[in-house]
Each structure stands twice: as structure tokens, then as C-alpha cells.
Steps between C-alpha positions, in 0.01 A plus 500: 500500500537706199357338181659521160351537151431123491296500813289784362434300190415188706242710694361629186447152364341391827237767485428408136456143620266581786288698267453182279214250562673162520291175461722294713782551754829600323832588627676806346876520532633841449869460464683814597836550359764665698827620372698317755305171557139337479231497785273202497119544575350376821232212474205358703505153661247257353397282800208336319135439587398551870792711589447829690819663383662537156360635191118435571481236227161325517422676825127484605329668788156446664260789460418520888868588571470801743629845388851566619606146495864404400422266207829461320885587508683586172837348508787538255874563486769686299787323352751771621353480849365857488191578699170470316162676531154380402195651325154404408265682267158456340324609190366865544137378429515235784510518873843500699427197695853450651791710629855389537773589743796602256764393741367158629260410216200434741170530309195616685128484409364856496162444324224239570468214265186376340537196264157541362597845374863437418632142500864584392723810555785591271799696616862572391764433755859632462831461675792762458853514612504874443653458145309229342113435538336173438116496453253203493128502429318260740140389557369431849205272519220589748354174644136467610367536863144432599407867531184518276145401596265334252281739310161424342444625150175580315333608818204521602379139454125497438310213376126450390376161578142365459359342818456164338865450403615139556719416791878488400465755213770751444407852591799727452869492495731720717858562412790658706860559393813521746800680333746283722683222329504132619269392785436859601337550161285189509141580599233277632137589584275430805161592629524721812196333674460150355238383756249776451486508120331286239774557263844314415829643359768307289813598694725505183276630224295738705154380355208552735229232479164419671583238771369150450157469652449884527219695335434856446154680573417824381218542751745443795808676384539714196857540529796319661842638600790274501844600626793341298863495651793487271822382675853470369745201553707699768858572481793681679475880579767663711602174664159371583239274318200698403175417324284785348131483415217720375122484472232588262124482510305319236134603463263234384167655388221233479249534223137413563345231301117389487502222764260652770117494516299821573483610857224682680546809708296601811357157573259382634225686327179604677221716360196644664167607325288717725132539500516832317752392229376570136535238214817524317698633786864387555528259787880437505805463275706192457867566414746263345840523327737277316736324732779575243562865571791532264273471182147466632216371271146651463252381759126427441225447765208275486221355734489123501189440716290596808367822353166383380498805273478730791868620458741578225872566475681745261735281290789746505463685825360221735214716632218288630160687468153404654240468214192461716325711763590384858126421561518252203802316612406146598795422733658673786858387410638448166821285431648594165810364316702729304744371230796697352677392181831623366509589127844504336622769242389261234143473635521155624346411850773401734486442886183535702406543863178519698389665827165483712301826559253526787216761462265547786140691486498707818258728674566866489669624814261776633468428876776572750540295832267629767521456888182411683408503884200356674276779350649530150776677322739641758835666487596538863512218772580563869606270778626533873730235635759458778860542420729191436238242392627140448685430187272370216188638657211595256352841560143385580333842503551565135247355243628607149381350173667592161336444167551575111191456282708426181546156363806295443841684503333830559384395842841382621675739726741503783468623876766661711536725805661829452654639826751418772666191358510150673229548747201346336446287193185462299356176361422424225775669283324430177121510444291375217149677495450505874651412834472562867808703633679384800771703677743298722761620748844459378724688745355526852795693636428796264142532622614727793264759662797695620629538140160539315176587639331446178605275194375599164514286189361515143370179364579502121335290232651523150422313184779269370456430137303797377650774306286744691635390850186597673547524874324623818598568860340472845639650826561270802526688821604310826479669825760338747412448865776507765614191709757480780771379270791724614735476811586824672851612401730713691657803319835363608652163581660653818476827699788665688444736799720697736392624831696643792536264801348758731183516307191502743251209481243536226743679264423430130783295331390447131192465291468190287245498201339199326268524204224253391371584148168327584195710566256520797569289810762283313716809455509584869849417653571438872853519641668299772866428597674197648839376550759483781597862471139640488437491883574883554283615195140510402323561167182677432276232328360749240761766428808280528693743721738322733558653838676408822327345790398729779724314747779470264847616623743472207879456564733520194778360727278192581350442161600730223280357211161336491354301196151345468240432242192699431202318340222644269188291484161550330161363632543155348834441653729580186799655625862617425795583721772761513800523722558812729847590626505751796847653594526690840691807470749538791454780745777597755354364808801322679780631700855375420595236779850439609617144565555390848866458432542874512554512867882472503758499231874430517700701250853391399699813423495556131190274451147631483191359686160488337162565632190399312136588521207363293184657392206268446344709232446321176634750238766749447560768613308409806717212592832687432684610798759761565733499811634787695667581849284726698706527798851389618742608782747594432396610147716487185617145564282284277358531146208295371411408142138616461422214260685190620508587887872435542660699785863579479742711677586842340799487291701715744480231772752230414605362838369430852719778643320742298176370634635505851579875482134587399333270723384667826520175713802374320318182396408373149134466534242744321134542516345619178148583424422391143197558290339300218271707285294359203447699168124476491259794519450590774822357635534285814816452708634296796789567724696255708793522741830326396801420706825451306816341652815568318806296487804453278652207292793488740287381776316249291830351352614380830261212506301335195223413735467858612487591127237252440292601802533870391388422148197304618421741793208646301386159375530239779316234291799491283721401786242234601507364156867456482508320830217266394692440174818406677304255736326343196852430335633347818191272528523393125874414539429309806222298336717427196792373717253271707344366186829421350622329816193292510521364150868432548425289814228322335717417203777366729253257659451320165869472413677410836493138626235399744745419769778721584689636787535879548703678740326798640703831457524720777252783477656829405494785731197719458564776253349841566487738204432854613404736228559853606237647269430839663729670747359796707633674803195417702483124568129484564408655172757292304417176672181462281712510195746234602469150356646200652530163349399209722762224557480213246372171620645169390293224374680163504339177342625194326528664162712799562767640720307798588304782361357823603137549543353771300452820711154608591337798319544803723162577676344816392517789737194554717222720364523852615258627760208673332436841668137559593309666216387844608228689341621691206443873463414655165803552292585861454882553485687174515794561731747238644751575768818304592848570576858373432765631731844425319796485750855578409697194450789428749849553349624125532648320202263199497196503725450140637133510578328771288476869467216706649381584158475118433310443830264784416433353147426168649260645755337702230470186273325313791255785544436496121436120523253553785315782320484302172364201694232699651398671187507198268421221762757292317714243686857416392 
């Protein structure tokens, strides 16, 4: 908007008004004359006290208002409805506390307020419509917030108080001010530790007083430090109630007053006058001082009584002197009384005190203690004794006397033994003039011949109360004699030895050693052994060498380890034990041995057969066995696993036709020579002849029983176990059915009437159940495996219509005939011979009786039963 000359004149007048210092708010209306029409000036709204918008009339602001807060909004209007702008300005010598948004009139606090420094702020606010400008001077009141802590003035607080001040007297006044207004500026006073002080404080005036009943004592405490707390009344600060406090220390110095009597230092007082003391010599000094140490009075000394003119005291120094020769003194002990008197600064006698003084007339100490034996003065005493004497025993072989020829205190001395501590003690410990010295055993265990052959001590006598501390010594030498007080001890609690099992009789095993510290015959050790494992061994009684019996034949396979005890004993029977562990080292002395089941094997095409040999040696590698085929005709038919002993057809042979083509006779039976060889050094081996019959799965699949017999061909005990299990199940079922029938009949007897007519049912026809368990082509071979069920019997009585008796348990088969036992030849190479001749099955759809292979299997199974029965002598 373009302003005319009138607007420029109005702006000039506004600048003039702003440069003036106005004492109260004033409105300046600058009329602007236009040629065409008048433009009225804008004006502020006056919304009164408490309003937050308008012209800031009577506006107040707390001093804790945060900087950046929106505190007020200027609000006005223009009569013509033109837009208005707002401005605020301050005196150049003051801070610009507020800023205003010219468009919206929002006033923001930009400087911190502090009522204690500036309690009101003057500003000029203005409103303008672009042509006319209206300015007003306003005063903003800054209200108080509790942001100041009390502050003590006139610090430090120090008071001088005499120690005899009456209780309740005022000592000092403390004063603190708080610049805050209202309750925040009201200060009260407290003592920080009320219980531990002898002072009291007026909480309003700050006057510190001596508490009622309390006293001050300069001699006990020359100063007291009292902590005073000044606290304001609290107020609001940033939205919270806060209370500020501060502390100061009041020092109360206590002044001394004359209220204490003189005190003596170094009591009690004892003096000595020796036989060579000269008259006038100083004996001792008495020292006293005023009990009031702050302002002490002069002290004067005097003797009251007891001196008989033999002693005098210096009036000012307190020195007591002897005035006569010691030979002229009539008493041995003098009891003097010394009085001290305080003299004030004005020369007036004040407080007094008295102390006793003891003076002894003593002999001159010119004789040291002296040790005497049977023949006079002696400084060496010797004794022989056995080790470990009883506790408290007196050493009888020592006759020692100690003497001091002086008199009184000069003849008093102490005795003590100097040497290994805690072994002996001396009696008496304190001697006056003369005493007989006694040495007593204190620690018997320490008197050990094995530790000390000779014990040496010094017997020391030293004066107690003499300045010279005269002393003398005498050597005490004790020769110890040995006794049998030790037990032989082995060098180890156990001994471990290893010997080969083929060691000949009389071989050394291990040497044990035991030590007896005793000397002479008591230190000689004899060895012996005992225990369940000691039979094959002997021990040399002197050297402790353990060796095998001449007849001993050790076998690691029978007994691999022996343990027994060895005993070390001295001549009086004291002994100790140690344990010996002997391990036999295995030697390869056994051949591998095949089991008896290696005679014949039946191999199903595609399934391996396994041979097994055992080596009775105790340890590896002696008992590890490797397998091999040493001879086979035709060759290149079988492979064997060297570790497991599994024999299988070569991979190129997959059918019976292939076998038929390479078999000279056209059958399927092979004889192999197999070898089992251990890994020992030297190595041992064993060979055996093995016959293998080969069949295929097609032949076995025609009959489950044939399959079962084929699978158990090499283990006939398995077949017997299965048959016994089936018979046991049948017996159990039969017993269960019979028991149930019996209880049912018994129960029916109790329920049915006594008299009744029953019609007997016709007996059912006998029922035969035939179980065709095994079917073979040969009737004789299969007949032993056919089970027939006996016809059931009827049992009729008055209680039931009929029931079947439980079948009897099948009788066990007769025991096999035991072949006569022939003399057995030494085992060299275990070989077993046998044969299986498989026949070609007939080309019929379903054989009715059994195939030849089945018959052969049954025959072979019977032979196995008989052989097992002969070998095991077991009945089934």
C-alpha cells in the first residue's frame, strides 16, 4: 500500500513518542488526513486482569516460566477491518525479554526471569493497520517462585565462652536471609544433630544457647563445632513444592577458668639411695602442673612429713635430694609426702594437692647371678636320657643351683631356657637370692632320637630390676638314647609288577623296601607275605625281593592278576603293610580252536555261512584270529572274510546252474580246508575240513517247515527250544481251561437246587484233531514230527451237562542213547566230516508227502539231535 504525506507524518510522530520516557501507559492517536476520506486508527482490546489476550493490562508472569513459553497474545482490531500487525519493544538499556509474532500477536518468553533481580518489566506494545500505529507502554509484573535457598550472613560464626557459663545462656546469634517472597522467604533454624550436642537453638531468632543442665569443661573439650541448618518455608517451583535449606558451622571456643587442682605427672614416685650415694645427691624429681591448662598458675613444692631431716625438696623444681650419707640413714624405706600449691598472679595461694613418695636404701648391685654344680661354680651340665620320656618328668641327673650375692632388688633375677622351644621348661622362673634349678619335660614327642642325637640348651639368669641387667649362662647338653619307637614303613603303599606268564620258577618279581629309623636290632626289618594271591610267590625275609615259587606255573588265561600283602616287621613285632599287584603278561601259547559246529554248513544261495575259532590267550594280539581257505576243489568258488570268518560265493556265481557247470560230480557239496591263524609272535594256526551244502531260496520256499529246518540245521538246539515252547503253551492253555471248568462247576453246586432231574445228553462223537505240522516225503522221518490230539473225554455229573477233561501234558521224548566215550587223542587239527546229498526235486505241482531235500534235512536234524545229546548229556 502506498502511503501519502499524512502517513509519513504519523510515522515520524510515532518515532518521537517511542523515544520519550512515559511514566504511565498512554495512547497516542495519530490522525492521518487524506484528501478523499478519514482512516481511523486500530486499537487493542482490554480484557482486564487475568486475561491472556488483549493489551497486557495488569499482566503478571511467574519467574520460573520456561524460556520459549507462549505467555500472552496481543489482540486488537481496526475499525475499517484492515489487517493489523503487532510489535513490542524495550528500552535500549534493558533486556529484550519477549518477542511477538507480528501477524498473530503471540508473545514468547526469550530470556530467563529472575524476580530477585528484576520484579517488573516495562515494554511498549503497538498495533498498526499499515497507515495508523497505536502504541501503549505496559508493565509486566514478575511474580515470585521458590528458587532461592537461604544464605547465612556474617560468616564465620565463632564464639568465645568461659567454661563456667551458666546453662541456658546465649552464646551467639546466626542469621540467614532468603530473597524469595512469602513463605519461600521465611527462614527457620535447626540444629543438625540435636541428640549429640549440648546446645539449643531458637528456631525463629537463630540464637544459640547452652542447653539446660549442660556444662562446658575446658579440660575435656576446648572447642565445640555446632552445625546449624537454615530452612525456608517452601513454595512452588516449576510446578512442584520445594523446600531449600543451607548449613553453617558455629565454632564455640571454651575459655579456661581456675577450677582444677594441681595434678602430678609420672606417679607413683619411687626413689633409691645406693650404698655409694654422696650427700646432696638428687634422688628423684616430683613434677606437678596446674589442672587449668589454659591459664596455669605457678606451682610451689614442699615436704610435709616423713623426711626426719634426711631429705629436702626444691621449692620450684620439685627435686628431692638426700642430705645424709647412706650409712647414716636410720631406715631402709622412707615414706615422704610432697605438697604442691598454686599461686595466682596476684601472689595469693590457691588450690593444693599432695602425693606420697617412697625412697628405698638399697645395696649396690655388684654381683651377677652365678650357677653352681656339686663341686662349685659351673657353666656346663651334661645328661644322658632315653628319648620320649613321660610328660612332666623331672631331669634327675641335673643338680644345678643359681645364686646372686646382692641384697634386695639387686638379687632378683629371672631364669629361662634358650634353645628349641616347647621341649623343656625351667622352674622357678623368678629367683630371689638363691634357688635350686629344676628342668621338666614339656613336649615328649619332640625328644626324638631320630631327629636329634644331642639337645643343647642355654640356661640364662638375668636380673630383673637393676639398671645393669647383670646375667650369666650355663650350657645344658642332653645326650639322647634310642628306643624302639618307630614302625617299619614301606617306601610305597602299593607295588605293581609285571612278569611274563612263561617265567620259570624262582624268577624275581619285584623288590619291596621298608625303612625303620630306629638303630641297632630295632631297625632290622623282616619281610613276609600273605593273602589269597600269595601262593605262587615267596619273599626273601631280609632283602624284600619277591620271586615265584620253584613249582609255580603261571597262566595268564587262568589267572591274569594276583594281589597280596607284604608285611615289614621289626624284632618287637611292630609292623606295617603294603599291597602288591602282580600282572601276568600274556604269551602266545594257545592254538586257535574251531568249534565243533564247523563240520557241516548249509548255505542258502546269496547268504554267507560263518565259521568261528577261539584263541584262549588272554590278551591281544595273541587272541585275535584271521581266517583263510587253504584248499578247495574246485577253486575260485568261495571267498572268506579274514576277520569275521564269513564264507560266501564269489560274486560271479549267482545261481545253482552256474554251480552245476563247474562242479565235477554235478552235486552241490564242497569240501574246504579252512585255516584259523592267530596274530601272536610266533603265530599258531589250526586247519579244519568243512563241507558246505548249497541250496537256493526256491527250494526252501516250498515248505515253511523246510525253511525252518534249514535255518536251524547248524543249530539243532534252536529247533528243540521251539518245540519245547509250543508244548509248554499247549500245557498252559489246557491247565487254564481245566481250572476254569472246575471253578464253574463248583460255583454251580452252590446255586442250583438240591434236588433236580437232569437228562443226560448223548455223548458227542469223538473228535480227532490232526495237526499236520511237518510234511516230508519220507513217512518215517516225518512221523516223529506229527502231533495228534487225543479224543476228548466226557465227564457227566449232577452239576453240568458235560465237560472235557484237560488234556495230559505230552510226555517228553526218550533220552537219546549215549554213545560210549572213547579215549580222546590229543587235539592237533580239529576236523569234522559229514555229508549232505541234496536231490533234485520232482517236477510235480504240489508234493503230497515231502521232497527228498526235506527228508534229508529231517535225517540230518535227527543226527544233530543225537550228536548234541552225546556231547552235552542233556535230555529233552
